[in-house]
Structure formats: structure tokens, C-alpha cells
DRENDO-1510 file (C-alpha; in Angstrom, 1 decimal, always signed):
<recs>
REC; n; res; u; v; w
REC; 1; MET; -55.9; +24.9; +14.7 .
REC; 2; PRO; -53.7; +27.4; +12.8 .
REC; 3; ARG; -51.5; +25.9; +10.2 .
REC; 4; LEU; -47.7; +25.9; +10.5 .
REC; 5; SER; -45.7; +27.0; +7.5 .
REC; 6; VAL; -41.9; +26.6; +8.0 .
REC; 7; ASN; -39.8; +29.3; +6.4 .
REC; 8; ILE; -36.6; +27.5; +5.2 .
REC; 9; ASN; -34.6; +30.6; +4.3 .
REC; 10; LYS; -32.1; +30.0; +7.1 .
REC; 11; ILE; -31.4; +26.6; +5.7 .
REC; 12; ALA; -30.4; +28.1; +2.4 .
REC; 13; THR; -28.3; +30.8; +4.2 .
REC; 14; LEU; -26.3; +28.0; +5.9 .
REC; 15; ARG; -25.8; +26.2; +2.6 .
REC; 16; ASN; -24.8; +29.3; +0.8 .
REC; 17; ALA; -22.2; +30.2; +3.4 .
REC; 18; ARG; -20.1; +27.2; +2.4 .
REC; 19; GLY; -21.2; +26.4; -1.2 .
REC; 20; GLY; -22.3; +23.0; -2.3 .
REC; 21; ASN; -25.5; +21.4; -1.2 .
REC; 22; LEU; -25.2; +20.9; +2.5 .
REC; 23; PRO; -27.7; +21.3; +4.1 .
REC; 24; ASP; -29.9; +20.1; +1.3 .
REC; 25; VAL; -32.8; +22.7; +1.0 .
REC; 26; GLN; -35.1; +20.4; -0.8 .
REC; 27; LYS; -34.6; +17.5; +1.6 .
REC; 28; VAL; -35.2; +19.8; +4.6 .
REC; 29; ALA; -38.5; +21.0; +3.0 .
REC; 30; MET; -39.7; +17.5; +2.5 .
REC; 31; ASP; -38.6; +16.5; +6.0 .
REC; 32; CYS; -40.5; +19.4; +7.6 .
REC; 33; GLU; -43.6; +18.2; +5.8 .
REC; 34; ARG; -42.9; +14.7; +7.0 .
REC; 35; PHE; -42.5; +15.9; +10.6 .
REC; 36; GLY; -45.9; +17.6; +10.5 .
REC; 37; ALA; -45.5; +21.1; +9.0 .
REC; 38; GLN; -48.6; +22.0; +6.9 .
REC; 39; GLY; -46.7; +24.3; +4.6 .
REC; 40; ILE; -43.3; +25.5; +3.4 .
REC; 41; THR; -42.4; +29.2; +3.0 .
REC; 42; VAL; -39.6; +30.7; +1.0 .
REC; 43; HIS; -38.6; +34.4; +0.6 .
REC; 44; PRO; -36.3; +34.8; -2.5 .
REC; 45; ARG; -34.6; +38.1; -2.5 .
REC; 46; PRO; -33.0; +39.8; -5.5 .
REC; 47; ASP; -29.4; +39.1; -4.3 .
REC; 48; GLU; -30.2; +35.4; -3.7 .
REC; 49; ARG; -28.5; +35.6; -0.3 .
REC; 50; HIS; -30.5; +32.6; +0.8 .
REC; 51; ILE; -33.3; +31.1; -1.3 .
REC; 52; THR; -32.5; +31.2; -5.0 .
REC; 53; ARG; -34.6; +31.2; -8.1 .
REC; 54; LYS; -33.3; +27.7; -8.8 .
REC; 55; ASP; -34.4; +26.6; -5.3 .
REC; 56; VAL; -38.0; +27.7; -6.1 .
REC; 57; GLU; -37.9; +25.7; -9.3 .
REC; 58; LEU; -36.7; +22.6; -7.6 .
REC; 59; LEU; -39.0; +22.9; -4.6 .
REC; 60; ARG; -42.2; +23.5; -6.5 .
REC; 61; PRO; -42.8; +19.9; -7.6 .
REC; 62; LEU; -41.7; +18.5; -4.2 .
REC; 63; ILE; -44.1; +20.3; -1.9 .
REC; 64; THR; -47.2; +18.3; -1.1 .
REC; 65; THR; -48.7; +20.5; +1.6 .
REC; 66; GLU; -48.8; +24.2; +0.8 .
REC; 67; PHE; -46.1; +26.3; -0.9 .
REC; 68; ASN; -45.9; +29.9; +0.0 .
REC; 69; ILE; -43.6; +32.3; -1.8 .
REC; 70; GLU; -43.2; +35.7; -0.2 .
REC; 71; GLY; -41.4; +38.8; -1.3 .
REC; 72; ASN; -41.4; +42.3; -2.8 .
REC; 73; PRO; -43.5; +42.2; -6.0 .
REC; 74; THR; -40.8; +43.5; -8.4 .
REC; 75; PRO; -41.2; +42.5; -12.1 .
REC; 76; GLU; -38.7; +39.6; -11.5 .
REC; 77; PHE; -40.6; +38.4; -8.5 .
REC; 78; ILE; -43.9; +38.5; -10.3 .
REC; 79; GLU; -42.4; +36.5; -13.2 .
REC; 80; LEU; -41.1; +33.9; -10.8 .
REC; 81; VAL; -44.4; +33.5; -9.0 .
REC; 82; LEU; -46.4; +33.2; -12.1 .
REC; 83; LYS; -44.0; +30.7; -13.6 .
REC; 84; HIS; -44.1; +28.3; -10.6 .
REC; 85; LYS; -47.6; +29.0; -9.3 .
REC; 86; PRO; -47.4; +28.4; -5.5 .
REC; 87; ASP; -50.5; +27.8; -3.5 .
REC; 88; GLN; -50.1; +31.3; -1.9 .
REC; 89; VAL; -48.0; +34.4; -2.6 .
REC; 90; THR; -47.3; +36.8; +0.3 .
REC; 91; LEU; -46.5; +40.4; -0.8 .
REC; 92; VAL; -43.9; +42.1; +1.5 .
REC; 93; PRO; -42.6; +45.7; +1.0 .
REC; 94; ASP; -39.0; +44.8; +1.3 .
REC; 95; ASP; -36.2; +47.1; +0.2 .
REC; 96; PRO; -33.4; +45.0; -1.4 .
REC; 97; ASN; -30.9; +46.1; +1.2 .
REC; 98; GLN; -33.1; +45.2; +4.2 .
REC; 99; LEU; -31.7; +42.5; +6.5 .
REC; 100; THR; -35.2; +41.2; +7.1 .
REC; 101; SER; -38.8; +42.4; +6.8 .
REC; 102; ASP; -39.4; +45.3; +9.1 .
REC; 103; HIS; -42.8; +46.8; +8.2 .
REC; 104; GLY; -46.1; +46.2; +6.5 .
REC; 105; TRP; -47.7; +47.8; +3.4 .
REC; 106; ASP; -49.3; +51.2; +3.5 .
REC; 107; THR; -52.4; +49.8; +1.9 .
REC; 108; LEU; -53.9; +53.2; +1.2 .
REC; 109; LYS; -50.9; +54.8; -0.6 .
REC; 110; ASN; -50.1; +51.6; -2.5 .
REC; 111; ARG; -53.7; +50.6; -3.2 .
REC; 112; ASP; -53.6; +50.9; -7.0 .
REC; 113; PHE; -50.3; +49.1; -7.3 .
REC; 114; LEU; -51.5; +46.3; -5.0 .
REC; 115; VAL; -54.8; +46.0; -6.9 .
REC; 116; GLU; -52.9; +45.5; -10.2 .
REC; 117; VAL; -50.4; +42.9; -8.8 .
REC; 118; ILE; -53.0; +41.0; -6.8 .
REC; 119; SER; -55.3; +40.7; -9.8 .
REC; 120; ARG; -52.5; +39.1; -11.8 .
REC; 121; PHE; -51.9; +36.5; -9.2 .
REC; 122; LYS; -55.5; +35.8; -8.5 .
REC; 123; GLY; -56.1; +35.5; -12.3 .
REC; 124; ALA; -53.5; +32.7; -12.2 .
REC; 125; GLY; -55.3; +30.9; -9.4 .
REC; 126; ILE; -52.9; +31.9; -6.6 .
REC; 127; ARG; -54.2; +32.8; -3.2 .
REC; 128; THR; -52.8; +36.2; -2.2 .
REC; 129; SER; -51.8; +37.6; +1.2 .
REC; 130; ILE; -50.2; +41.0; +2.0 .
REC; 131; PHE; -48.0; +41.9; +4.9 .
REC; 132; VAL; -49.6; +44.6; +7.2 .
REC; 133; ASP; -49.0; +46.2; +10.5 .
REC; 134; PRO; -51.8; +45.8; +13.1 .
REC; 135; ASP; -53.2; +49.1; +12.2 .
REC; 136; PRO; -57.0; +49.2; +11.6 .
REC; 137; LYS; -56.7; +51.6; +8.7 .
REC; 138; MET; -54.2; +49.3; +7.0 .
REC; 139; VAL; -56.3; +46.3; +7.5 .
REC; 140; GLU; -59.4; +48.0; +6.1 .
REC; 141; GLY; -57.3; +49.3; +3.2 .
REC; 142; ALA; -56.1; +45.8; +2.5 .
REC; 143; LYS; -59.7; +44.7; +1.8 .
REC; 144; THR; -59.9; +47.2; -1.1 .
REC; 145; THR; -56.9; +45.7; -2.8 .
REC; 146; GLY; -58.7; +42.4; -3.5 .
REC; 147; THR; -56.3; +40.3; -1.4 .
REC; 148; ASP; -57.6; +37.0; +0.1 .
REC; 149; ARG; -55.6; +37.3; +3.3 .
REC; 150; ILE; -53.4; +39.6; +5.3 .
REC; 151; GLU; -50.3; +38.5; +7.2 .
REC; 152; LEU; -50.0; +40.5; +10.5 .
REC; 153; TYR; -46.4; +41.6; +11.1 .
REC; 154; THR; -45.8; +40.4; +14.6 .
REC; 155; GLU; -42.4; +41.9; +15.5 .
REC; 156; SER; -43.9; +44.5; +17.9 .
REC; 157; TYR; -45.8; +41.8; +19.7 .
REC; 158; ALA; -42.7; +39.7; +20.1 .
REC; 159; ALA; -40.6; +42.7; +21.3 .
REC; 160; GLU; -43.1; +43.8; +23.9 .
REC; 161; PHE; -44.3; +40.3; +25.0 .
REC; 162; LEU; -42.1; +40.0; +28.1 .
REC; 163; ASP; -42.9; +43.5; +29.3 .
REC; 164; GLY; -46.7; +42.9; +29.2 .
REC; 165; LYS; -48.3; +40.3; +27.0 .
REC; 166; GLU; -51.8; +41.8; +27.4 .
REC; 167; ALA; -50.7; +45.1; +26.0 .
REC; 168; ALA; -48.6; +43.5; +23.4 .
REC; 169; ILE; -51.4; +41.4; +22.0 .
REC; 170; ALA; -54.1; +44.2; +22.1 .
REC; 171; PRO; -53.5; +45.8; +18.7 .
REC; 172; PHE; -53.4; +42.3; +17.0 .
REC; 173; VAL; -56.7; +41.3; +18.6 .
REC; 174; GLU; -58.3; +44.5; +17.2 .
REC; 175; ALA; -56.7; +44.0; +13.8 .
REC; 176; ALA; -57.9; +40.4; +13.7 .
REC; 177; ARG; -61.5; +41.5; +14.7 .
REC; 178; ILE; -61.6; +43.9; +11.8 .
REC; 179; ALA; -60.2; +41.3; +9.4 .
REC; 180; ASN; -62.8; +38.8; +10.5 .
REC; 181; GLU; -65.6; +41.4; +10.1 .
REC; 182; ILE; -64.6; +42.3; +6.5 .
REC; 183; ASP; -64.0; +38.7; +5.5 .
REC; 184; LEU; -60.2; +38.7; +5.2 .
REC; 185; GLY; -58.2; +35.5; +5.9 .
REC; 186; LEU; -55.6; +36.0; +8.6 .
REC; 187; ASN; -51.9; +34.9; +8.7 .
REC; 188; ALA; -49.2; +36.0; +11.0 .
REC; 189; GLY; -45.4; +36.0; +11.2 .
REC; 190; HIS; -42.1; +37.5; +12.3 .
REC; 191; ASP; -40.3; +36.7; +15.6 .
REC; 192; LEU; -43.0; +34.3; +16.8 .
REC; 193; ASN; -41.3; +31.6; +18.9 .
REC; 194; LEU; -41.9; +29.0; +21.6 .
REC; 195; ASP; -42.2; +31.6; +24.3 .
REC; 196; ASN; -44.9; +33.8; +22.7 .
REC; 197; LEU; -46.7; +31.6; +20.1 .
REC; 198; LYS; -49.3; +29.9; +22.2 .
REC; 199; TYR; -50.5; +33.1; +23.8 .
REC; 200; PHE; -50.8; +34.7; +20.3 .
REC; 201; ALA; -52.8; +31.7; +19.0 .
REC; 202; GLN; -55.0; +31.6; +22.0 .
REC; 203; ASN; -56.0; +35.2; +21.6 .
REC; 204; ILE; -56.3; +35.4; +17.8 .
REC; 205; SER; -59.1; +32.8; +17.3 .
REC; 206; SER; -59.5; +33.5; +13.5 .
REC; 207; LEU; -55.8; +32.8; +12.8 .
REC; 208; ASP; -55.4; +30.7; +9.6 .
REC; 209; GLU; -51.6; +30.2; +9.4 .
REC; 210; VAL; -48.3; +31.2; +11.0 .
REC; 211; SER; -45.1; +31.4; +9.0 .
REC; 212; ILE; -42.0; +30.7; +11.2 .
REC; 213; GLY; -38.4; +30.3; +10.2 .
REC; 214; HIS; -35.6; +31.9; +12.2 .
REC; 215; ALA; -36.7; +30.9; +15.6 .
REC; 216; LEU; -37.7; +27.4; +14.6 .
REC; 217; ILE; -34.4; +26.7; +12.8 .
REC; 218; CYS; -32.5; +28.0; +15.9 .
REC; 219; ASP; -34.5; +25.7; +18.1 .
REC; 220; ALA; -33.7; +22.8; +15.8 .
REC; 221; LEU; -30.0; +23.3; +16.6 .
REC; 222; TYR; -30.9; +22.2; +20.2 .
REC; 223; PHE; -33.9; +19.9; +19.8 .
REC; 224; GLY; -33.5; +18.5; +16.3 .
REC; 225; LEU; -35.6; +19.5; +13.4 .
REC; 226; GLU; -38.4; +16.9; +13.9 .
REC; 227; ASN; -38.7; +17.8; +17.6 .
REC; 228; ALA; -38.7; +21.6; +16.8 .
REC; 229; VAL; -41.5; +21.2; +14.3 .
REC; 230; GLN; -43.5; +19.2; +16.8 .
REC; 231; LEU; -42.9; +21.7; +19.5 .
REC; 232; TYR; -44.3; +24.5; +17.4 .
REC; 233; LEU; -47.3; +22.5; +16.4 .
REC; 234; ARG; -48.0; +21.8; +20.0 .
REC; 235; GLU; -48.0; +25.5; +20.8 .
REC; 236; LEU; -50.6; +26.0; +18.1 .
REC; 237; ARG; -53.0; +23.6; +19.7 .
REC; 238; VAL; -55.1; +25.9; +21.8 .
REC; 239; ASP; -58.2; +23.8; +22.5 .
</recs>
């Protein structure tokens, strides 16, 4: 069964909209774990519009499952990750002005940079994953960077799912096949939800982990956080 890592950025967004500490980001993280989530993901951005550097500091000693920090490996981000040493770091090629992540790495053009950054994280004992599109060349290029895993960027799958799920999943099946052949671990994330998650997990048998935030938090508004976490875990049970 793939592991569920809950991205709690949207909780921090809601808190920051009003100031103060409501909702409590740290409590939500611990509650997600208590409700069955097998990991917590945060994506601190330079403008701290949701998760802040202080959040990372406060969360690190509280997480008892798996702590995943994702973001663009700027010098400040690298410093933050090396200081707090999460279980996993996920490298995302975000521009500071992006609303959300919208593409994976070009692992060929950025190979030398990724090799250098990944070696620093792995030297600190941190598992590394890099965000990639379901492009065979990018998956194969990822292997040369020394990364432990890739995270498939699933926006195109989610966008095309209702028009034809077989066609939508096809490039991801191929990308996963290649990753498996070259011994890369496999994560996935972006726009996965209760409508499309089970089909994805059923067809990507080598899937290690999904990171889900926006959709799960939106569903929690209707179902409650505990029920939402349990619903997503249920979708990942494909046996």
C-alpha cells in the first residue's frame, strides 16, 4: 500500500490569513498522524505565504512518522533542510512567484546542479526525491543525479482523467515502468483527489508514496479531518 503524506500548507495559509495561531499547524500535523497519515509534507516558500521557517523548526521534533520538506533548492532552502534534517527532501523547480508547482525538473539540463545538491542532502543522511514530469527521458536523467526517488507530477493526469482515464494514466504507467527498471523509488503528487486516486494507485503498482494537500484539506471542510484522512487511505488500498 502506498503511504499517504499529508501536505499541511493550506492549514498554514488559513492561519496566516488572520494572524495568530488558529488553526494550529503543529496540532493539525500531529492529528493527521493520529488519524492514520504515514507522513507530513511542508513546502516552505521564500515569501513564507504559508509554511514558515519557524513552522519547520517547531514541526521537526513533533513528527513521529515521516517528515518531508519540499521546495526549490535555493541556498536558504538547502540551509533549512540541512539544519532540521527531515526524513525526505523533495526538490521542486519552483519560481518564487508561482502560485503552485506547475512542472518538473529538466533532469538533463540541470544534471550538474542536481548532482551537487543531492550529494549534500544524501551526505547528511536525508533521502532525496525530485519532481519530474512523466517523460521517459526525464526519468532516465533523474537516475544520473543520484536521487533516491522521483515524484511524478500528476497535474496532467488529474486534468485529463474525466475525459479518458486510460489515456490519462498511460504516460505515468510508462514512467513508473522505467523508474522500476532503473531502481528509482516512486512518489506522486499534485491534484490527486478522491475521484482519481484509486485508479492511479491501482495502475502504478510500484508507487511508494503520495503527497496530497489541497484536495484533502478541502474535503476535510465537509467530512472532517479525521474522516478525510481515512477516506484517502481507503482509496490507496488497492488489494
